[in-house]
C-alpha positions in Angstrom: 0.1 0.1 -0.3 2.8 2.7 0.7 3.8 2.2 -2.7 0.5 3.6 -3.3 -0.1 6.3 -0.8 2.2 7.5 1.3 3.5 11.3 3.3 7.1 12.4 3.1 8.7 13.8 6.0 12.2 14.5 6.5 12.5 16.9 9.6 15.7 19.5 9.0 18.0 19.3 12.3 18.0 22.4 14.4 15.0 24.0 12.4 11.9 22.7 14.1 9.6 25.0 11.9 10.7 23.9 8.6 10.9 20.0 6.9 10.4 18.4 3.8 6.7 17.6 3.5 5.4 15.6 -0.1 2.5 13.8 -0.9 3.7 10.2 -2.4 1.2 9.1 -5.3 1.8 5.6 -7.0 5.7 6.1 -5.4 6.0 9.6 -6.8 7.1 12.3 -5.1 4.3 15.4 -5.7 6.4 18.2 -6.1 10.1 18.9 -5.5 11.9 16.9 -3.3 14.3 19.5 -2.3 11.6 21.9 -1.4 10.8 22.8 2.5 7.6 23.7 3.7 6.3 26.1 6.5 5.7 22.4 9.0 2.9 24.3 10.8 1.0 25.0 8.2 1.7 21.8 6.2 0.6 19.7 9.5 -2.3 22.0 9.5 -3.7 21.1 6.2 -2.7 17.3 6.7 -5.3 17.6 9.9 -8.0 19.0 7.9 -7.6 16.4 5.0 -7.5 13.5 7.5 -10.6 15.6 9.2 -12.3 15.3 5.9 -11.5 12.2 5.0 -12.6 10.4 8.5 -15.5 12.1 9.3 -17.0 13.8 6.1 -16.0 11.4 3.5 -19.8 11.3 2.2 -18.8 15.4 1.2 -16.5 14.0 -1.5 -19.3 12.1 -3.3 -22.3 13.6 -5.8 -24.2 11.5 -7.4 -22.8 13.1 -10.8 -19.6 10.8 -10.4 -21.6 7.8 -10.8 -20.3 6.2 -14.2 -17.6 8.5 -14.8 -14.2 8.3 -15.8 -11.1 9.5 -14.0 -11.0 12.5 -16.4 -14.7 13.4 -16.3 -14.6 13.3 -12.2 -11.6 15.8 -12.3 -13.4 18.0 -14.9 -16.6 18.0 -12.8 -14.8 18.9 -9.5 -12.3 22.0 -11.0 -15.6 22.8 -13.3 -17.4 23.8 -9.8 -15.0 26.6 -9.3 -14.5 28.0 -12.9 -16.1 30.8 -14.3 -17.9 30.0 -17.3 -15.4 31.4 -19.8 -12.6 29.2 -18.4 -14.4 25.6 -19.0 -13.2 22.8 -21.1 -15.4 22.7 -24.4 -14.6 19.0 -24.6 -16.2 18.2 -21.3 -19.2 20.9 -21.8 -21.6 18.5 -21.2 -20.8 17.9 -17.9 -23.0 19.9 -15.6 -21.7 22.5 -13.2 -21.6 21.1 -9.4 -22.1 23.6 -6.5 -18.6 24.8 -5.6 -19.1 23.2 -1.9 -18.0 19.9 -4.2 -14.5 21.8 -5.3 -14.3 23.1 -1.8 -14.7 19.1 -0.2 -12.6 17.3 -3.0 -9.9 19.5 -4.1 -6.7 19.0 -2.6 -3.7 22.1 -1.6 -1.6 21.3 1.1 0.8 24.3 0.9 3.3 25.3 -1.8 5.1 21.7 -2.3 1.6 21.4 -4.1 1.5 24.0 -6.4 3.0 22.4 -9.3 -0.2 19.8 -9.5 -3.7 20.1 -9.7 -5.0 17.0 -6.7 -8.5 16.1 -6.4 -10.1 13.1 -4.5 -13.6 11.7 -4.0 -15.0 8.8 -1.9 -16.7 5.8 -3.2 -17.2 2.3 -1.1 -14.6 3.2 1.0 -12.1 3.8 -1.0 -10.5 7.1 -1.5 -9.9 8.1 -5.5 -7.1 10.3 -5.5 -6.9 12.3 -9.1 -3.6 14.2 -9.8 -2.3 16.1 -13.0 0.9 18.1 -13.6 0.4 21.7 -14.1 4.0 22.8 -14.3 7.8 22.9 -13.0 8.9 21.1 -10.9 5.8 18.2 -12.4 8.3 15.8 -14.6 7.8 17.8 -18.4 7.0 14.7 -19.5 4.0 14.6 -16.9 2.6 17.9 -17.6 -0.8 17.3 -18.4 -1.3 14.2 -17.8 -4.2 12.5 -15.6 -3.3 10.1 -13.2 -5.0 8.4 -10.3 -5.3 5.4 -7.9 -7.8 4.3 -5.2 -6.8 3.7 -1.6 -8.5 2.3 1.2 -9.8 5.1 3.5 -8.8 3.7 6.5 -5.2 3.2 5.4 -5.1 6.9 4.3 -6.5 7.9 7.5 -3.7 5.9 9.8 -0.8 6.9 7.1 -2.0 10.6 7.8 -2.3 9.8 11.3 0.9 8.4 11.7 2.8 11.4 9.8 1.1 13.2 12.2 2.5 11.7 15.0 6.2 11.5 13.9 6.0 15.1 13.2 4.7 15.6 16.9 7.1 13.7 18.2 10.1 15.4 16.1 9.0 18.8 17.2 8.7 18.1 21.2 12.6 17.2 21.4 
């Protein structure tokens, strides 16, 4: 499972405010592995993500998600936060969902995720992560490419909890 979903946390010695923290999907680090983040912000975003998955996963689902492919799911989520002039003509047949769908389903942790568009949905006890490379530091050959993985919801929650505990243990020292 860790090859599908993990969290990378590498503390910086003598600096409890910054660390190397990244999402890892399908064994690939999301973002520049040498980019640090402000640990407090990253940790708070991670806690909110965990809470959303653990306590409100029904908010990651909409009936319009049924029988949609990954690209259509992704477009439905992003379309819910776009102005009409930015809608993809290729997916004009998709309805415009309430902005709450985008608020609940998109993922933005901090600057380490800025080079990617990332979303998630819930289906039958699994969290589907969908992501697309947007710009550098995403590898050039993956910019504009759509990727997805399905992970057991409990595994995602446990992984996040383990990472948060590791951060807490390291910052208390």
